[in-house]
C-alpha positions as CSV (number, residue, x, y, z in Angstrom):
1,M,-6.6,-3.7,2.0
2,P,-3.4,-4.8,3.8
3,S,-0.3,-2.7,3.2
4,S,1.5,-5.9,2.1
5,E,-0.7,-6.1,-1.0
6,Y,0.4,-2.6,-2.0
7,L,4.0,-3.5,-1.4
8,R,3.6,-6.7,-3.4
9,A,2.2,-4.8,-6.4
10,L,5.1,-2.3,-6.2
11,V,7.7,-5.1,-6.2
12,A,5.9,-7.2,-8.8
13,L,5.7,-4.5,-11.4
14,F,9.3,-3.3,-10.9
15,V,10.7,-6.8,-11.0
16,V,8.8,-8.0,-14.0
17,V,9.5,-4.9,-16.1
18,N,13.2,-5.0,-15.0
19,P,14.4,-1.6,-16.3
20,L,18.0,-2.4,-15.4
21,G,18.0,-5.6,-17.4
22,A,16.9,-3.7,-20.6
23,V,20.2,-1.7,-20.6
24,P,22.2,-4.1,-22.7
25,A,19.4,-4.4,-25.3
26,F,19.0,-0.6,-25.4
27,L,22.7,-0.1,-26.0
28,A,22.8,-2.8,-28.7
29,L,19.7,-1.4,-30.5
30,T,20.8,2.3,-30.3
31,G,24.5,1.7,-31.1
32,D,24.4,3.9,-34.2
33,E,22.3,6.7,-32.6
34,G,23.6,10.0,-31.3
35,P,22.8,11.4,-27.8
36,R,19.7,13.2,-29.0
37,E,18.3,10.2,-30.8
38,R,19.0,8.0,-27.7
39,A,17.2,10.5,-25.5
40,V,14.1,10.3,-27.8
41,T,14.2,6.5,-27.8
42,A,14.4,6.3,-24.0
43,R,11.5,8.7,-23.7
44,V,9.4,6.7,-26.2
45,A,10.1,3.4,-24.4
46,A,9.2,4.9,-21.0
47,V,5.9,6.4,-22.3
48,S,5.1,3.0,-24.0
49,V,5.6,1.2,-20.7
50,A,3.3,3.7,-18.8
51,V,0.6,3.5,-21.4
52,L,0.6,-0.3,-21.7
53,L,0.6,-0.9,-17.9
54,I,-2.1,1.7,-17.2
55,T,-4.3,0.3,-20.0
56,S,-3.9,-3.2,-18.6
57,I,-4.8,-2.0,-15.1
58,F,-8.1,-0.5,-16.3
59,A,-9.1,-2.5,-19.3
60,G,-7.4,-5.9,-18.8
61,K,-10.1,-7.6,-16.7
62,A,-12.8,-6.4,-19.0
63,I,-11.0,-7.9,-22.0
64,L,-10.6,-11.2,-20.2
65,M,-14.4,-11.2,-19.4
66,F,-15.2,-10.4,-23.0
67,V,-13.3,-13.5,-24.2
68,G,-14.7,-15.6,-21.4
69,I,-11.6,-16.0,-19.2
70,D,-11.9,-15.9,-15.5
71,V,-9.3,-13.9,-13.6
72,Q,-8.5,-16.9,-11.4
73,H,-7.7,-19.0,-14.5
74,F,-5.6,-16.1,-15.7
75,K,-3.7,-16.0,-12.4
76,V,-2.7,-19.6,-12.8
77,G,-1.7,-19.2,-16.5
78,G,0.0,-15.9,-15.9
79,G,1.8,-17.3,-12.8
80,I,3.2,-20.1,-14.9
81,M,4.4,-17.7,-17.6
82,L,6.0,-15.5,-15.0
83,L,7.7,-18.6,-13.6
84,L,9.2,-19.3,-17.0
85,V,10.4,-15.7,-17.3
86,A,11.9,-15.9,-13.8
87,T,13.8,-19.0,-14.8
88,T,15.5,-17.2,-17.7
89,M,16.2,-14.2,-15.4
90,L,17.9,-16.6,-12.9
91,N,20.1,-17.8,-15.8
92,A,20.7,-14.1,-16.9
93,Q,19.3,-14.9,-20.3
94,P,16.7,-13.0,-22.4
95,S,13.2,-14.5,-22.3
96,R,11.7,-15.5,-25.6
97,S,8.3,-14.5,-24.2
98,R,9.7,-10.9,-24.3
99,E,11.4,-11.0,-27.6
100,T,12.8,-13.5,-30.1
101,P,16.1,-13.2,-32.0
102,E,14.0,-12.7,-35.2
103,E,12.2,-9.7,-33.6
104,M,15.5,-8.3,-32.4
105,G,17.0,-8.7,-35.9
106,E,14.0,-6.9,-37.4
107,A,14.2,-4.2,-34.8
108,S,17.8,-3.4,-35.8
109,E,16.5,-2.3,-39.2
110,R,13.9,0.2,-37.8
111,E,14.5,3.9,-37.4
112,Q,12.8,4.1,-34.1
113,V,12.9,1.2,-31.6
114,G,11.6,3.0,-28.5
115,A,8.0,1.6,-28.7
116,V,8.8,-1.7,-30.4
117,P,10.7,-3.7,-29.3
118,L,12.0,-1.7,-26.3
119,G,8.7,-0.5,-24.9
120,T,7.0,-3.8,-25.8
121,P,7.7,-6.6,-25.6
122,L,11.1,-6.2,-24.0
123,L,9.9,-4.1,-21.0
124,A,6.1,-4.2,-21.0
125,G,5.7,-7.6,-22.4
126,P,3.2,-10.4,-21.6
127,G,4.6,-10.9,-18.1
128,S,4.3,-7.2,-17.2
129,I,0.8,-7.0,-18.7
130,S,-0.3,-10.2,-16.9
131,T,1.1,-8.8,-13.6
132,A,-0.7,-5.5,-14.0
133,I,-4.1,-7.3,-14.7
134,I,-3.7,-9.6,-11.7
135,Q,-2.7,-6.8,-9.4
136,A,-5.6,-4.7,-10.6
137,D,-8.0,-7.5,-9.7
138,T,-6.4,-7.7,-6.2
139,L,-6.3,-4.0,-5.6
140,S,-9.8,-3.3,-7.1
141,T,-10.7,-0.3,-4.8
142,P,-10.3,3.3,-6.1
143,Q,-7.3,3.7,-3.7
144,G,-5.8,0.5,-5.0
145,R,-6.2,1.5,-8.7
146,L,-4.7,4.9,-7.9
147,W,-1.7,3.2,-6.3
148,L,-1.2,1.0,-9.3
149,V,-1.3,4.0,-11.6
150,F,1.3,5.6,-9.4
151,V,3.5,2.5,-9.5
152,A,3.1,2.2,-13.3
153,L,4.3,5.8,-13.6
154,L,7.1,5.1,-11.2
155,V,8.2,2.1,-13.2
156,A,8.1,4.2,-16.4
157,L,10.3,6.8,-14.7
158,A,12.7,4.2,-13.6
159,T,12.8,2.9,-17.2
160,W,13.6,6.4,-18.5
161,V,16.3,6.9,-15.9
162,S,17.9,3.5,-16.6
163,L,17.9,4.0,-20.4
164,R,19.1,7.6,-20.2
165,G,22.0,6.5,-18.0
166,A,22.7,3.3,-19.9
167,D,26.3,4.1,-20.7
168,G,27.0,5.0,-17.0
169,I,25.3,1.9,-15.7
170,R,27.3,-0.3,-18.1
171,R,30.6,1.4,-16.9
172,V,29.8,1.1,-13.2
173,L,28.1,-2.3,-13.0
174,G,29.3,-4.0,-16.2
175,R,27.5,-6.9,-17.7
176,T,28.3,-9.0,-14.6
177,G,26.7,-6.5,-12.2
178,I,23.6,-6.3,-14.4
179,N,23.4,-10.1,-14.5
180,I,23.6,-10.3,-10.7
181,A,20.8,-7.8,-10.3
182,T,18.7,-9.7,-12.9
183,R,19.2,-13.0,-11.0
184,L,18.1,-11.4,-7.7
185,E,15.0,-10.0,-9.5
186,G,14.4,-13.4,-11.0
187,L,14.3,-15.0,-7.6
188,L,11.8,-12.4,-6.4
189,L,9.7,-12.9,-9.6
190,A,9.7,-16.7,-9.1
191,A,8.3,-16.3,-5.6
192,L,5.6,-13.9,-6.8
193,A,4.7,-16.3,-9.7
194,V,4.2,-19.1,-7.2
195,R,2.0,-16.8,-5.1
196,F,-0.2,-16.0,-8.2
197,I,-0.5,-19.7,-9.0
198,I,-1.5,-20.6,-5.4
199,D,-4.0,-17.7,-5.2
200,G,-5.7,-18.9,-8.4
201,L,-5.8,-22.5,-7.5
202,T,-7.1,-21.7,-4.0
203,V,-10.2,-20.3,-5.6
204,L,-10.5,-22.8,-8.4
205,M,-9.9,-26.1,-6.6
206,P,-13.2,-26.1,-4.6
207,G,-15.1,-25.7,-7.8
208,L,-13.1,-28.4,-9.5
209,M,-13.7,-30.8,-6.6
210,G,-17.4,-30.1,-6.7
211,R,-17.6,-31.2,-10.4
212,S,-15.8,-34.4,-9.8
């Protein structure tokens, strides 16, 4: 397996989860929590990200097959969805595929927001899960799966670090700095989304042409 595939998987999962971009939402949702409660919330969110990504890596393709969806079709659909997420990131806006205002309003009434909505859908949402499934299909060897698990744990660790240091990140970068980083990540995500779409269509188009 070319080393570029491993690097692409690393970049893809980091960019689509976007731990840095979750800092403003984390601060807003935990505004009335003390340091100890915030630490617990950050840990729960990071664990949720790891569990969801690893589950998607190992069980995602089987679930698709069970409902009769081919991975190549999923690449096209997932790529389109990631492209929409990338568009909102380029505009430094929250994506409604991650969370809606209604969900954020409901979350503000919960005692613990680490798993929902921070862990999912804000961090490990549909885009992250789709990316994990697509990369698991590409890196289907034991070494590839081991690498993806490592990346998922690395992303979860980055999530924990970002949320634990949310106050410091806000002071150093400010909202403008976070928005700039989010836009750069959105540009990378857009390129990856196009790659997913092209990979899926490259396999599907000969079959479609044969039916016509």
